[in-house]
All heavy atoms as an XYZ file, in Angstrom:
668
protein
N     -11.033      6.065    -14.642
C     -10.309      5.703    -13.437
C     -10.850      4.366    -12.913
O     -12.052      4.141    -12.900
C     -10.498      6.807    -12.384
C      -9.675      6.588    -11.147
S      -9.356      8.129    -10.253
C     -10.440      7.933     -8.862
N      -9.950      3.495    -12.535
C     -10.361      2.191    -12.018
C     -10.776      2.313    -10.562
O     -10.392      3.255     -9.865
C      -9.224      1.141    -12.156
C      -8.869      0.903    -13.599
C      -8.009      1.529    -11.361
N     -11.547      1.340    -10.084
C     -11.952      1.333     -8.679
C     -10.814      0.780     -7.828
O      -9.862      0.178     -8.339
C     -13.198      0.461     -8.500
O     -12.853     -0.911     -8.656
N     -10.928      0.953     -6.520
C      -9.932      0.422     -5.598
C      -9.816     -1.095     -5.758
O      -8.719     -1.643     -5.834
C     -10.324      0.784     -4.156
C      -9.492      0.092     -3.116
C      -8.175      0.482     -2.894
C     -10.012     -0.938     -2.356
C      -7.399     -0.157     -1.939
C      -9.252     -1.574     -1.393
C      -7.932     -1.186     -1.187
N     -10.956     -1.769     -5.826
C     -10.957     -3.228     -5.947
C     -10.267     -3.673     -7.241
O      -9.488     -4.618     -7.244
C     -12.394     -3.773     -5.875
C     -13.032     -3.644     -4.509
C     -13.498     -2.225     -4.150
O     -13.592     -1.353     -5.053
O     -13.733     -1.981     -2.957
N     -10.561     -2.975     -8.340
C      -9.907     -3.295     -9.617
C      -8.407     -3.045     -9.540
O      -7.611     -3.863    -10.010
C     -10.506     -2.455    -10.750
C     -11.927     -2.820    -11.121
C     -12.555     -1.809    -12.069
O     -12.331     -0.590    -11.911
O     -13.272     -2.247    -12.981
N      -8.026     -1.930     -8.940
C      -6.604     -1.583     -8.837
C      -5.847     -2.631     -8.019
O      -4.724     -2.996     -8.383
C      -6.436     -0.198     -8.226
N      -6.457     -3.118     -6.934
C      -5.764     -4.127     -6.116
C      -5.555     -5.408     -6.908
O      -4.493     -6.027     -6.827
C      -6.511     -4.438     -4.803
O      -7.823     -4.903     -5.088
C      -6.579     -3.227     -3.904
N      -6.545     -5.800     -7.683
C      -6.409     -7.024     -8.486
C      -5.398     -6.835     -9.621
O      -4.591     -7.716     -9.900
C      -7.767     -7.453     -9.039
C      -8.716     -8.016     -7.990
C      -8.114     -9.176     -7.207
O      -7.583    -10.121     -7.819
O      -8.162     -9.128     -5.961
N      -5.460     -5.693    -10.268
C      -4.539     -5.431    -11.375
C      -3.094     -5.312    -10.887
O      -2.170     -5.765    -11.563
C      -4.955     -4.164    -12.116
C      -6.266     -4.280    -12.909
C      -6.751     -2.913    -13.375
C      -6.098     -5.219    -14.096
N      -2.902     -4.731     -9.710
C      -1.550     -4.595     -9.160
C      -0.940     -5.967     -8.873
O       0.263     -6.163     -9.023
C      -1.578     -3.739     -7.901
N      -1.782     -6.923     -8.480
C      -1.297     -8.291     -8.220
C      -0.794     -8.957     -9.503
O      -0.019     -9.899     -9.451
C      -2.411     -9.153     -7.630
C      -2.789     -8.797     -6.221
C      -3.934     -9.687     -5.761
C      -4.558     -9.197     -4.492
N      -5.753     -9.974     -4.123
N      -1.256     -8.451    -10.635
C      -0.919     -9.061    -11.930
C       0.189     -8.318    -12.671
O       0.403     -8.569    -13.849
C      -2.175     -9.123    -12.803
C      -3.260    -10.002    -12.224
C      -4.517     -9.970    -13.051
C      -5.610    -10.785    -12.379
N      -6.876    -10.647    -13.050
N       0.883     -7.410    -11.978
C       2.001     -6.727    -12.623
C       2.962     -7.763    -13.177
O       3.237     -8.775    -12.537
C       2.750     -5.835    -11.627
C       2.119     -4.492    -11.361
C       2.534     -3.732    -10.279
C       1.125     -3.964    -12.179
C       1.984     -2.491    -10.022
C       0.563     -2.724    -11.931
C       0.994     -1.983    -10.850
N       3.493     -7.506    -14.364
C       4.420     -8.459    -14.980
C       5.834     -8.297    -14.451
O       6.657     -9.191    -14.587
C       4.428     -8.294    -16.513
O       4.769     -6.941    -16.828
C       3.071     -8.653    -17.101
N       6.130     -7.131    -13.861
C       7.435     -6.888    -13.252
C       7.214     -6.547    -11.792
O       6.173     -6.006    -11.422
C       8.149     -5.728    -13.953
C       8.445     -5.976    -15.406
C       9.049     -4.725    -16.040
C       9.035     -4.845    -17.550
N       9.008     -3.551    -18.209
N       8.223     -6.834    -10.966
C       8.107     -6.586     -9.527
C       8.483     -5.138     -9.212
O       9.568     -4.689     -9.561
C       9.028     -7.545     -8.771
C       8.868     -7.466     -7.288
C       9.787     -8.451     -6.599
C       9.547     -8.348     -5.107
N      10.738     -8.445     -4.329
N       7.596     -4.420     -8.510
C       7.944     -3.062     -8.084
C       9.120     -3.084     -7.098
O       9.383     -4.105     -6.458
C       6.674     -2.569     -7.384
C       5.577     -3.441     -7.907
C       6.224     -4.767     -8.176
N       9.787     -1.956     -6.957
C      10.867     -1.850     -5.979
C      10.279     -2.002     -4.581
O       9.060     -1.885     -4.387
C      11.568     -0.481     -6.072
O      10.637      0.535     -5.658
C      12.094     -0.205     -7.465
N      11.134     -2.230     -3.608
C      10.657     -2.350     -2.226
C       9.927     -1.092     -1.785
O       8.874     -1.165     -1.155
C      11.822     -2.637     -1.274
C      12.371     -4.051     -1.433
O      11.701     -4.898     -2.076
O      13.470     -4.314     -0.914
N      10.455      0.068     -2.118
C       9.824      1.331     -1.734
C       8.445      1.477     -2.375
O       7.487      1.923     -1.727
C      10.712      2.504     -2.121
N       8.332      1.080     -3.632
C       7.037      1.151     -4.324
C       6.053      0.150     -3.718
O       4.877      0.471     -3.506
C       7.230      0.894     -5.815
C       7.990      2.020     -6.501
C       8.555      1.638     -7.856
O       8.608      0.433     -8.200
O       8.968      2.554     -8.581
N       6.535     -1.059     -3.410
C       5.681     -2.052     -2.772
C       5.148     -1.520     -1.444
O       3.959     -1.667     -1.135
C       6.446     -3.365     -2.540
C       5.708     -4.304     -1.624
C       4.664     -5.067     -2.092
C       6.040     -4.383     -0.274
C       3.955     -5.913     -1.242
C       5.342     -5.218      0.579
C       4.293     -5.986      0.093
N       6.021     -0.898     -0.664
C       5.603     -0.378      0.640
C       4.587      0.747      0.499
O       3.697      0.898      1.334
C       6.818      0.079      1.442
C       7.714     -1.058      1.937
C       9.016     -0.509      2.509
C       7.005     -1.938      2.958
N       4.690      1.517     -0.569
C       3.701      2.564     -0.840
C       2.319      1.924     -1.055
O       1.323      2.357     -0.480
C       4.144      3.356     -2.067
C       3.418      4.641     -2.292
C       4.000      5.460     -3.440
O       5.049      5.079     -4.013
O       3.392      6.488     -3.768
N       2.285      0.871     -1.867
C       1.030      0.126     -2.083
C       0.542     -0.487     -0.769
O      -0.627     -0.382     -0.420
C       1.238     -1.007     -3.098
C       1.159     -0.586     -4.533
C       2.297     -0.550     -5.316
C      -0.049     -0.265     -5.127
C       2.242     -0.182     -6.648
C      -0.126      0.102     -6.462
C       1.025      0.145     -7.227
N       1.442     -1.155     -0.076
C       1.088     -1.883      1.141
C       0.469     -0.956      2.191
O      -0.583     -1.253      2.753
C       2.315     -2.587      1.720
C       2.013     -3.336      3.000
C       1.511     -4.628      2.952
C       2.207     -2.747      4.242
C       1.210     -5.319      4.115
C       1.905     -3.425      5.408
C       1.409     -4.704      5.345
O       1.097     -5.380      6.498
N       1.135      0.166      2.455
C       0.648      1.088      3.472
C      -0.743      1.613      3.163
O      -1.604      1.680      4.042
N      -0.972      1.969      1.916
C      -2.292      2.475      1.525
C      -3.339      1.372      1.539
O      -4.486      1.597      1.939
C      -2.218      3.133      0.142
C      -1.489      4.473      0.119
C      -1.211      4.903     -1.307
C      -2.284      5.536      0.874
N      -2.960      0.155      1.125
C      -3.908     -0.962      1.141
C      -4.368     -1.244      2.571
O      -5.557     -1.394      2.831
C      -3.274     -2.213      0.528
C      -4.192     -3.401      0.565
C      -5.164     -3.572     -0.400
C      -4.110     -4.341      1.585
C      -6.035     -4.656     -0.365
C      -4.967     -5.426      1.637
C      -5.940     -5.583      0.659
N      -3.413     -1.319      3.500
C      -3.770     -1.600      4.898
C      -4.640     -0.483      5.474
O      -5.606     -0.751      6.190
C      -2.519     -1.792      5.752
C      -1.735     -3.045      5.423
C      -2.529     -4.311      5.704
C      -2.486     -4.672      7.156
N      -3.117     -5.981      7.448
N      -4.313      0.766      5.167
C      -5.100      1.883      5.671
C      -6.510      1.844      5.084
O      -7.485      2.108      5.781
C      -4.417      3.210      5.336
C      -5.022      4.410      6.014
C      -4.817      4.439      7.509
O      -3.885      3.840      8.029
N      -5.679      5.138      8.212
N      -6.617      1.476      3.812
C      -7.924      1.431      3.138
C      -8.785      0.275      3.625
O     -10.009      0.375      3.644
C      -7.722      1.327      1.625
N      -8.171     -0.823      4.013
C      -8.955     -2.002      4.390
C      -9.097     -2.196      5.893
O     -10.090     -2.765      6.349
C      -8.349     -3.277      3.774
O      -6.980     -3.400      4.202
C      -8.412     -3.231      2.257
N      -8.129     -1.716      6.682
C      -8.164     -1.921      8.133
C      -8.365     -0.607      8.881
O      -9.053     -0.561      9.887
C      -6.854     -2.602      8.619
C      -6.859     -2.784     10.129
C      -6.643     -3.935      7.915
N      -7.753      0.457      8.375
C      -7.766      1.741      9.079
C      -6.408      1.959      9.727
O      -5.414      1.370      9.316
N      -6.393      2.782     10.768
C      -5.127      3.088     11.436
C      -4.470      1.823     11.986
O      -5.153      0.852     12.330
C      -5.347      4.084     12.573
C      -5.614      5.496     12.071
O      -5.331      5.781     10.891
O      -6.102      6.316     12.872
N      -3.159      1.865     12.101
C      -2.373      0.744     12.611
C      -2.954      0.268     13.936
O      -3.216      1.063     14.828
C      -0.896      1.168     12.812
C      -0.116      0.093     13.516
C      -0.249      1.493     11.490
N      -3.155     -1.053     14.035
C      -3.742     -1.615     15.248
C      -2.895     -2.761     15.812
O      -3.403     -3.618     16.526
C      -5.171     -2.085     14.973
C      -5.235     -3.147     13.898
O      -4.209     -3.562     13.361
N      -6.434     -3.585     13.575
N      -1.624     -2.772     15.455
C      -0.713     -3.805     15.940
C       0.495     -3.137     16.581
O       0.755     -1.955     16.341
C      -0.244     -4.741     14.800
C       0.477     -3.931     13.703
C      -1.411     -5.542     14.228
C       1.163     -4.781     12.649
N       1.209     -3.898     17.378
C       2.424     -3.362     17.983
C       3.527     -3.252     16.945
O       3.608     -4.058     16.025
C       2.889     -4.282     19.113
C       2.112     -4.109     20.387
C       2.750     -4.840     21.554
O       3.987     -4.881     21.639
O       1.988     -5.365     22.358
N       4.385     -2.267     17.155
C       5.524     -2.077     16.258
C       6.485     -3.255     16.419
O       6.849     -3.608     17.540
C       6.233     -0.772     16.590
C       7.319     -0.397     15.626
C       7.881      0.977     15.951
C       8.896      1.380     14.909
N       9.364      2.756     15.130
N       6.880     -3.877     15.307
C       7.812     -5.005     15.378
C       9.172     -4.569     15.929
O       9.538     -3.392     15.868
C       7.952     -5.461     13.927
C       6.785     -4.876     13.214
C       6.440     -3.618     13.951
N       9.907     -5.530     16.444
C      11.232     -5.258     16.983
C      12.208     -4.821     15.913
O      11.981     -5.013     14.716
N      13.314     -4.264     16.346
C      14.313     -3.703     15.442
C      14.911     -4.744     14.501
O      15.344     -4.422     13.400
C      15.421     -3.032     16.238
N      14.938     -6.011     14.904
C      15.556     -7.042     14.067
C      14.622     -7.580     12.988
O      15.059     -8.240     12.061
C      16.074     -8.188     14.937
C      17.183     -7.791     15.920
C      17.586     -8.981     16.768
C      18.388     -7.220     15.196
N      13.342     -7.316     13.121
C      12.354     -7.751     12.126
C      12.250     -6.663     11.064
O      11.259     -5.934     10.981
C      11.013     -8.014     12.792
N      13.272     -6.547     10.233
C      13.376     -5.424      9.300
C      12.216     -5.328      8.317
O      11.665     -4.252      8.092
C      14.707     -5.491      8.550
C      15.962     -5.377      9.426
C      17.212     -5.506      8.576
C      15.963     -4.073     10.198
N      11.842     -6.454      7.720
C      10.756     -6.436      6.732
C       9.434     -6.051      7.395
O       8.703     -5.202      6.887
C      10.647     -7.807      6.062
C       9.639     -7.858      4.941
C       9.664     -9.203      4.240
C       8.684     -9.250      3.098
N       8.682    -10.543      2.420
N       9.151     -6.667      8.542
C       7.905     -6.355      9.252
C       7.890     -4.907      9.730
O       6.856     -4.241      9.696
C       7.717     -7.302     10.439
C       7.428     -8.730      9.995
O       6.957     -8.925      8.851
O       7.657     -9.649     10.800
N       9.037     -4.418     10.164
C       9.137     -3.037     10.626
C       8.884     -2.068      9.469
O       8.188     -1.071      9.627
C      10.510     -2.784     11.241
C      10.634     -1.436     11.901
C      11.990     -1.279     12.573
C      12.127      0.114     13.134
N      13.479      0.424     13.525
N       9.431     -2.362      8.297
C       9.219     -1.508      7.120
C       7.737     -1.483      6.735
O       7.188     -0.420      6.408
C      10.069     -1.990      5.953
N       7.096     -2.636      6.778
C       5.665     -2.705      6.453
C       4.839     -1.929      7.482
O       3.918     -1.191      7.128
C       5.220     -4.165      6.368
C       5.782     -4.874      5.140
C       5.630     -6.367      5.195
C       4.242     -6.841      4.983
N       4.153     -8.316      4.921
N       5.198     -2.080      8.764
C       4.509     -1.360      9.833
C       4.637      0.155      9.602
O       3.653      0.886      9.704
C       5.101     -1.742     11.190
C       4.551     -0.931     12.337
C       3.422     -1.348     13.032
C       5.153      0.268     12.713
C       2.917     -0.588     14.071
C       4.647      1.030     13.746
C       3.526      0.599     14.427
O       3.022      1.355     15.450
N       5.851      0.601      9.307
C       6.078      2.033      9.112
C       5.348      2.575      7.886
O       4.861      3.707      7.897
C       7.574      2.318      9.062
C       8.223      2.153     10.434
C       9.734      2.238     10.423
O      10.344      2.346      9.338
O      10.313      2.183     11.527
N       5.267      1.759      6.832
C       4.529      2.174      5.631
C       3.048      2.352      5.957
O       2.406      3.308      5.510
C       4.710      1.147      4.515
N       2.514      1.434      6.752
C       1.107      1.515      7.152
C       0.915      2.706      8.095
O       0.024      3.527      7.922
C       0.707      0.206      7.805
C      -0.710      0.076      8.253
C      -1.756      0.932      8.033
C      -1.259     -1.007      9.004
N      -2.902      0.438      8.610
C      -2.622     -0.743      9.208
C      -0.724     -2.171      9.530
C      -3.454     -1.608      9.921
C      -1.559     -3.030     10.232
C      -2.910     -2.752     10.413
N       1.778      2.822      9.071
C       1.684      3.883     10.075
C       1.798      5.271      9.453
O       1.219      6.237      9.956
C       2.775      3.681     11.133
O       2.693      4.658     12.121
N       2.513      5.381      8.345
C       2.689      6.685      7.699
C       1.374      7.243      7.153
O       1.280      8.425      6.837
C       3.723      6.592      6.575
O       3.206      5.871      5.477
N       0.356      6.406      7.054
C      -0.955      6.839      6.562
C      -1.959      7.049      7.691
O      -3.151      7.228      7.436
C      -1.500      5.812      5.564
C      -0.664      5.765      4.313
O      -0.588      6.734      3.576
N      -0.005      4.648      4.077
N      -1.486      7.003      8.933
C      -2.363      7.145     10.091
C      -3.184      8.428      9.988
O      -2.665      9.481      9.623
C      -1.526      7.157     11.374
C      -2.340      7.078     12.623
C      -1.447      6.941     13.840
C      -2.297      6.773     15.072
N      -1.475      6.605     16.266
N      -4.470      8.310     10.281
C      -5.365      9.459     10.230
C      -6.069      9.634      8.896
O      -7.065     10.338      8.809
N      -5.565      8.970      7.865
C      -6.194      9.034      6.546
C      -7.453      8.169      6.579
O      -7.414      7.035      7.062
C      -5.208      8.498      5.504
C      -5.459      8.761      4.030
C      -5.437     10.257      3.741
C      -4.400      8.072      3.196
N      -8.565      8.692      6.096
C      -9.798      7.899      6.081
C      -9.649      6.727      5.117
O      -8.804      6.759      4.204
C     -10.989      8.765      5.660
O     -10.917      9.057      4.267
N     -10.463      5.705      5.309
C     -10.409      4.544      4.412
C     -10.693      4.968      2.981
O     -10.054      4.494      2.043
C     -11.397      3.471      4.866
C     -10.959      2.747      6.117
C     -11.928      1.624      6.460
C     -11.451      0.846      7.672
N     -12.320     -0.296      7.959
N     -11.650      5.870      2.805
C     -12.013      6.324      1.455
C     -10.852      7.081      0.808
O     -10.536      6.864     -0.360
C     -13.252      7.224      1.545
C     -14.349      7.004      0.544
C     -14.457      5.642     -0.110
O     -14.819      4.654      0.513
O     -14.179      5.585     -1.324
N     -10.209      7.963      1.560
C      -9.072      8.718      1.029
C      -7.911      7.782      0.705
O      -7.204      7.971     -0.289
C      -8.635      9.794      2.019
N      -7.720      6.753      1.530
C      -6.650      5.779      1.281
C      -6.938      4.996      0.004
O      -6.022      4.697     -0.768
C      -6.487      4.847      2.477
N      -8.196      4.662     -0.229
C      -8.561      3.944     -1.459
C      -8.270      4.806     -2.682
O      -7.726      4.324     -3.675
C     -10.046      3.554     -1.432
C     -10.347      2.420     -0.481
C     -11.828      2.086     -0.467
C     -12.101      0.954      0.510
N     -13.513      0.562      0.541
N      -8.634      6.089     -2.600
C      -8.370      6.999     -3.719
C      -6.866      7.143     -3.956
O      -6.412      7.148     -5.103
C      -8.987      8.368     -3.429
C     -10.500      8.376     -3.474
C     -11.105      9.697     -3.029
O     -10.393     10.735     -3.056
O     -12.288      9.700     -2.650
N      -6.106      7.241     -2.880
C      -4.653      7.372     -3.001
C      -4.046      6.103     -3.593
O      -3.126      6.170     -4.405
C      -4.040      7.674     -1.638
N      -4.568      4.940     -3.203
C      -4.079      3.668     -3.738
C      -4.290      3.626     -5.249
O      -3.396      3.227     -5.997
C      -4.805      2.502     -3.069
C      -4.274      1.146     -3.484
C      -3.361      0.466     -2.692
C      -4.681      0.533     -4.668
C      -2.857     -0.775     -3.059
C      -4.192     -0.693     -5.052
C      -3.286     -1.347     -4.243
O      -2.791     -2.574     -4.627
N      -5.458      4.031     -5.699
C      -5.760      4.032     -7.140
C      -4.790      4.963     -7.873
O      -4.274      4.613     -8.940
C      -7.234      4.433     -7.402
C      -7.475      4.694     -8.882
C      -8.173      3.344     -6.886
N      -4.500      6.116     -7.287
C      -3.557      7.051     -7.916
C      -2.157      6.444     -7.993
O      -1.460      6.604     -8.997
C      -3.533      8.373     -7.161
C      -4.783      9.198     -7.401
C      -4.766     10.504     -6.659
C      -6.058     11.254     -6.945
N      -6.314     12.323     -6.028
N      -1.749      5.748     -6.944
C      -0.439      5.090     -6.950
C      -0.434      3.994     -8.011
O       0.537      3.845     -8.760
C      -0.096      4.532     -5.551
C       1.112      3.607     -5.595
C       0.160      5.676     -4.588
N      -1.524      3.231     -8.092
C      -1.622      2.194     -9.127
C      -1.470      2.829    -10.513
O      -0.698      2.345    -11.348
C      -2.954      1.434     -9.036
C      -3.177      0.602    -10.269
C      -2.501     -0.597    -10.449
C      -3.992      1.054    -11.306
C      -2.639     -1.325    -11.619
C      -4.139      0.330    -12.469
C      -3.462     -0.858    -12.620
O      -3.588     -1.574    -13.784
N      -2.205      3.904    -10.765
C      -2.153      4.542    -12.083
C      -0.765      5.113    -12.378
O      -0.344      5.156    -13.529
C      -3.234      5.616    -12.178
C      -4.623      5.003    -12.241
C      -5.760      6.009    -12.212
O      -5.542      7.171    -11.780
O      -6.872      5.636    -12.608
N      -0.052      5.526    -11.334
C       1.311      6.038    -11.517
C       2.269      4.941    -11.944
O       3.118      5.141    -12.805
C       1.776      6.690    -10.202
C       3.203      7.205    -10.234
C       3.544      8.044     -9.007
C       3.929      7.207     -7.832
N       4.419      7.992     -6.674
N       2.131      3.744    -11.348
C       3.079      2.658    -11.620
C       2.625      1.675    -12.692
O       3.441      0.911    -13.193
C       3.396      1.906    -10.326
C       4.155      2.729     -9.334
C       3.652      2.971     -8.061
C       5.382      3.306     -9.658
C       4.343      3.739     -7.143
C       6.083      4.086     -8.757
C       5.553      4.290     -7.483
O       6.253      5.060     -6.589
N       1.359      1.651    -13.038
C       0.857      0.693    -14.020
C       1.626      0.726    -15.344
O       1.991     -0.336    -15.855
C      -0.647      0.881    -14.240
N       1.915      1.902    -15.903
C       2.656      1.906    -17.173
C       4.037      1.253    -17.059
O       4.534      0.693    -18.026
C       2.794      3.396    -17.510
C       1.692      4.069    -16.755
C       1.517      3.252    -15.506
N       4.622      1.310    -15.888
C       5.959      0.774    -15.668
C       5.957     -0.736    -15.423
O       6.904     -1.424    -15.800
C       6.552      1.509    -14.458
C       7.996      1.229    -14.158
C       8.436      2.143    -13.007
C       9.852      1.888    -12.587
N      10.261      2.728    -11.452
N       4.899     -1.259    -14.799
C       4.896     -2.661    -14.355
C       3.824     -3.541    -14.961
O       3.906     -4.756    -14.849
C       4.785     -2.730    -12.834
C       5.978     -2.107    -12.144
C       5.861     -0.934    -11.434
C       7.232     -2.706    -12.225
C       6.959     -0.357    -10.809
C       8.331     -2.137    -11.618
C       8.191     -0.977    -10.907
O       9.274     -0.415    -10.304
N       2.782     -2.974    -15.542
C       1.674     -3.804    -16.045
C       2.049     -4.542    -17.315
O       2.969     -4.219    -18.002
C       0.448     -2.936    -16.294
């Protein structure tokens, strides 16, 4: 199993672009693992991309940084065969 740091670097090198939903899965777990619970205001309704990213991060609220790192690695391992 790769480490969180390795998974983040390897995910950046995917040869194909993940779907928006898959990207948001990575994004939410990455933010939770590196920052913790959401600490910014929810973007306005017209900022669709920012709102989606906020919601992806917020969906992991309460998850410890360590648990988020483990979950990120599992998500990486799930998608690596498809995109690496």
